[in-house]
C-alpha positions in Angstrom: 3.6 -20.9 -3.5 2.1 -24.3 -4.1 5.5 -25.5 -5.4 7.3 -23.7 -2.5 4.8 -25.4 0.0 5.7 -28.8 -1.7 9.5 -28.5 -1.4 9.6 -27.4 2.3 6.9 -30.6 3.2 4.6 -27.6 4.1 0.7 -28.4 3.3 -0.7 -25.4 1.1 -3.5 -26.1 3.1 -2.4 -25.2 6.2 -0.7 -21.4 5.2 -4.2 -21.0 3.4 -5.3 -21.2 6.6 -3.0 -19.1 9.0 -3.3 -16.3 6.6 -6.8 -16.1 6.9 -7.0 -16.7 10.6 -4.5 -13.9 11.1 -6.4 -11.5 8.8 -9.6 -12.2 10.9 -7.8 -11.0 13.6 -5.7 -7.7 12.4 -9.8 -6.8 11.0 -11.1 -7.1 14.3 -8.7 -4.5 15.8 -8.1 -2.5 12.6 -6.9 0.9 13.5 -8.1 0.2 16.9 -6.4 1.1 20.8 -5.4 -2.7 20.3 -3.5 -2.8 17.4 -1.2 -0.2 19.2 -0.6 -2.6 21.6 -0.7 -5.7 20.1 0.2 -6.2 16.3 1.1 -9.5 15.0 2.8 -8.4 11.8 5.4 -6.4 14.1 6.4 -10.0 15.9 8.6 -13.5 14.4 6.2 -15.6 13.5 7.5 -19.3 14.6 4.8 -21.1 11.9 6.7 -19.0 8.9 10.5 -19.8 10.0 12.5 -21.3 7.8 9.8 -20.7 4.6 11.5 -19.3 1.3 11.9 -15.2 1.1 8.9 -15.6 -1.8 6.3 -17.2 0.1 6.6 -15.4 3.2 6.2 -12.3 0.8 3.7 -13.5 -0.2 2.0 -15.0 3.2 2.2 -11.4 4.4 1.3 -9.2 2.2 -2.5 -8.8 2.5 -2.0 -8.9 6.4 0.5 -6.0 5.9 -1.6 -3.4 3.6 -4.4 -4.0 6.5 -1.9 -3.4 9.1 -0.1 -0.1 7.6 -2.4 3.1 9.1 -1.8 1.4 12.3 2.3 1.1 11.8 1.4 5.0 10.2 -0.2 6.2 13.3 2.0 4.7 16.1 5.6 5.2 13.9 5.6 8.7 11.9 4.2 12.2 12.9 3.7 15.4 11.3 5.6 18.3 12.5 5.2 22.2 11.2 8.7 23.4 9.2 8.4 26.3 10.8 12.4 27.4 11.5 14.7 28.2 8.5 16.6 24.6 9.7 13.6 22.7 9.1 13.1 24.4 5.9 16.3 22.7 5.0 15.8 19.7 5.7 12.7 19.6 3.6 14.6 21.1 0.2 17.4 18.4 1.3 14.7 15.6 1.3 13.2 17.7 -1.8 16.5 17.2 -3.8 16.9 13.2 -2.5 13.9 12.2 -4.2 13.0 15.1 -7.3 17.0 14.8 -8.3 18.3 11.3 -7.8 15.1 8.8 -7.1 13.2 10.0 -10.0 15.0 11.8 -11.9 12.9 15.0 -12.4 15.3 17.3 -12.0 18.9 17.5 -12.8 21.2 17.6 -9.9 23.4 20.5 -11.3 20.5 22.9 -11.2 20.5 22.5 -7.8 24.0 24.4 -6.1 23.7 22.9 -2.3 22.5 19.7 -3.1 18.5 21.9 -2.4 15.9 21.6 -4.4 13.6 25.0 -4.2 11.8 27.9 -6.1 10.4 31.0 -6.0 7.7 29.7 -4.3 9.1 28.8 -0.9 9.1 32.0 0.4 5.5 32.4 -0.1 5.3 28.8 1.6 4.3 26.6 4.6 6.1 24.0 4.9 5.7 20.4 6.5 8.2 17.1 7.7 6.7 13.7 8.0 9.4 11.9 10.5 9.7 8.9 11.8 9.2 8.8 15.6 12.0 6.7 16.8 14.4 7.4 14.6 14.1 10.8 14.0 15.0 10.5 10.2 12.5 12.3 7.8 11.1 10.4 5.5 8.7 13.0 3.5 7.6 17.0 3.1 4.7 18.7 1.4 4.1 22.4 1.3 1.5 24.7 0.7 1.9 27.6 -1.3 -0.2 30.7 -0.4 -1.7 33.3 -2.4 0.2 36.2 -3.4 -2.0 39.5 -2.0 -1.1 41.5 -4.5 -1.6 39.1 -7.8 -3.7 36.2 -6.3 -4.2 35.3 -10.5 -0.4 34.3 -11.0 0.2 32.7 -7.3 0.6 29.3 -7.8 2.5 26.8 -10.2 -0.7 25.4 -11.3 -1.6 28.5 -12.6 1.6 28.0 -15.1 0.1 24.2 -16.6 -4.0 25.2 -16.9 -6.2 28.0 -17.7 -9.3 26.7 -15.6 -11.6 29.4 -14.7 -11.3 28.4 -10.9 -7.4 28.9 -11.0 -7.1 32.2 -12.7 -10.3 34.6 -11.1 -9.1 36.5 -8.6 -11.5 36.0 -5.9 -11.2 32.8 -5.4 -7.4 32.2 -5.9 -7.2 35.1 -3.0 -8.7 32.9 -0.5 -6.8 29.3 -1.9 -3.7 27.4 -1.4 -1.7 25.4 -3.4 -0.8 21.4 -2.0 2.8 20.8 -3.5 5.7 19.2 -3.5 5.1 16.2 -1.6 7.4 14.1 -1.6 8.2 10.6 0.1 12.2 9.0 -0.4 11.7 5.2 -0.1 15.7 5.3 0.6 15.5 6.8 3.8 12.0 4.8 4.4 14.1 1.6 4.4 16.4 2.6 6.9 13.4 3.4 9.4 12.6 -0.6 10.2 13.9 -0.4 13.9 10.8 -0.6 15.8 8.9 -2.7 12.5 9.9 -6.7 13.2 12.1 -8.7 11.6 10.2 -8.9 8.1 10.3 -5.3 7.8 13.9 -6.0 8.1 14.2 -9.1 5.9 12.0 -7.5 3.0 12.8 -3.8 3.4 11.1 -3.3 -0.4 8.1 -4.4 0.7 7.9 -3.3 4.1 8.9 0.8 2.0 6.0 -0.5 -0.8 3.4 -0.8 2.0 3.6 2.0 4.1 3.7 5.0 1.0 0.1 5.5 0.1 -0.6 5.4 3.5 2.2 8.4 4.6 1.1 10.4 1.4 -2.5 10.5 2.6 -1.0 11.0 6.0 1.2 14.1 4.5 -2.3 15.3 2.5 -4.4 15.1 6.2 -1.7 17.4 7.2 -1.7 19.9 4.5 -5.8 20.1 5.0 -5.6 20.8 8.3 -3.0 23.4 8.1 -4.9 25.0 5.2 -7.7 25.2 6.9 -6.2 26.2 10.5 -4.4 29.4 8.4 -7.9 30.5 6.9 -8.3 29.0 3.4 -11.2 27.0 2.7 -10.1 26.0 -1.7 -7.1 24.1 -2.2 -5.3 23.5 -5.5 -2.8 20.8 -6.6 -1.0 19.4 -9.9 -1.2 15.4 -8.5 0.2 12.3 -9.5 -3.4 10.2 -11.3 -2.6 7.3 -8.8 -2.9 9.4 -5.9 -6.7 11.2 -6.9 -7.6 7.4 -7.3 -6.5 6.6 -4.0 -8.2 9.4 -2.3 -11.5 8.9 -4.3 -11.7 5.5 -2.8 -11.5 6.8 0.5 -13.7 9.3 0.1 -12.1 12.8 -1.0 -13.5 13.7 -4.4 -11.1 15.7 -6.0 -12.8 17.6 -9.2 -10.0 17.7 -12.1 -10.0 20.7 -13.7 -7.4 19.6 -16.7 -6.6 16.3 -18.9 -2.8 14.9 -17.6 0.2 17.2 -17.9 4.0 16.3 -17.7 5.2 18.4 -14.9 7.8 16.9 -13.0 6.0 13.4 -14.6 2.8 12.3 -15.7 0.0 15.0 -13.4 -3.2 16.0 -13.1 -4.2 19.3 -12.2 -7.2 19.4 -9.5 -9.0 22.0 -7.3 -10.9 20.8 -4.1 -13.5 24.1 -4.0 -14.3 23.4 -0.3 -12.5 21.9 1.8 -15.8 21.5 4.3 -17.7 19.7 1.9 -14.2 16.9 1.4 -14.2 16.4 4.9 -18.3 16.0 5.3 -18.4 13.5 2.2 -15.2 11.6 3.5 -17.2 10.9 6.9 -20.2 9.4 4.9 -17.9 7.2 3.3 -15.7 5.9 5.9 -16.4 7.5 9.6 -13.3 5.3 10.3 -10.8 6.9 7.6 -12.7 10.7 8.6 -11.9 9.9 12.0 -8.0 9.8 11.1 -7.8 11.9 8.1 -10.0 15.1 9.9 -8.1 14.0 13.4 -11.9 13.7 14.3 -13.2 16.0 12.9 -10.5 18.9 13.8 -9.7 20.2 10.2 -13.8 19.9 9.5 -14.5 22.5 12.4 -11.5 24.8 11.2 -12.6 24.4 7.9 -16.0 25.5 8.3 -14.5 28.5 10.0 -12.4 29.3 7.1 -15.7 29.0 4.8 -17.7 31.1 6.9 -15.2 33.8 8.5 -16.4 36.3 5.8 -18.8 37.0 2.8 -15.9 37.2 0.3 -14.7 33.7 1.6 -18.5 32.1 1.5 -18.6 33.6 -1.9 -15.5 32.2 -2.8 -16.1 28.9 -2.0 -19.8 29.6 -4.3 -18.0 30.3 -7.3 -15.0 27.6 -7.0 -17.6 24.9 -6.3 -19.6 26.5 -9.7 -16.4 26.5 -11.9 -14.9 23.1 -10.7 -18.2 21.3 -12.7 -17.2 23.3 -16.0 -15.1 22.2 -19.5 -11.4 21.8 -19.1 -10.1 24.3 -21.6 -6.9 23.8 -23.7 -3.9 23.1 -21.0 -1.3 25.6 -21.3 2.2 23.7 -20.5 5.0 25.0 -17.6 8.2 26.4 -19.9 10.2 23.9 -21.1 7.7 21.4 -20.5 7.0 18.0 -23.4 3.6 18.1 -24.7 1.0 16.6 -22.6 -0.6 13.5 -22.2 -3.9 13.5 -24.6 -7.1 11.6 -22.8 -10.3 12.5 -21.6 -10.9 14.0 -17.8 -12.6 10.3 -17.0 -9.4 8.2 -18.7 -6.5 9.2 -16.6 -6.0 5.4 -15.9 -5.7 4.7 -19.4 -3.5 7.7 -19.7 -1.2 6.5 -17.6 -1.0 2.7 -18.2 0.6 3.6 -21.2 3.4 3.8 -19.0 2.4 1.3 -16.6 5.8 0.1 -15.0 7.2 3.5 -14.6 3.9 4.7 -13.0 3.4 2.0 -10.3 7.0 2.4 -9.3 6.6 6.4 -9.0 2.9 6.7 -7.7 1.9 8.0 -4.5 5.7 9.3 -3.9 5.0 12.7 -5.1 3.2 16.1 -6.1 4.8 18.6 -8.2 
């Protein structure tokens, strides 16, 4: 940054003071109503005009990160894919992300350019849509339990044999959150309304928003699960996503070591959606208001958890089993051997292939 400032004859101190003042303004308005109406990051900045692209990218990175939740709330929405044509959009997006952007799937294995599996017919699907352009940039699904065979209902049961996943009493009151996918290629096309910098730096624009879009989709599936009457949720998540959720107060017990399943993933179980929402409120009330839709998800989760004696027993049993040590991992058919490493060193396991993991983090859940 110093060399760029010297070449452009711009005092480095003035640039840093401008950054500090800008960040203070942003923090005062963070997530408040004024942010939606007045966003400095969305406007052209005369004081930065003419500076090198690398310098602008450095000076705006921290500001953009703090503005991203407000940008997400203003420009994106979660919609329920409750019609065949909407579910088809989800399959198309999953194919683009898994087959083309990340290479987890072979295109020839999915005729019609749709990524589907045997669980889709027994799932509830969500879409993440850019409000102004209507572009679908993300999707996720909730796999419902099989009433005839709860212990073989979910994809996670093929990669782990932890007792919490195999118990029929718990599985019959659980759903699995899976197939979260966000397309960076489509996200770079959603620059309308985001200002000059989003157009000049589409890679930075996409990188800053992806984590918040992931959390937004997770908030949507949590509300959908609670509204559907399921108090327990399973998932096979990317380690980086688990860490990001822990930072905002969603403590997700890891029930097994990382496995290779559509990339490096960690089997997880959320034994009580209500307790998860309460944990967010203790950690950060502003995040709780966003993620739980001002407490609506928490209220629905409490209803789901107390609607019957069987549901209460399932949650209590799941909470106890979540604390049990992880058994030996069962590999998915055709999957390579799992990465070795203790549960409390997930980040160390991921760091073995740090570059690839950083590029892919927060983009998908198996």
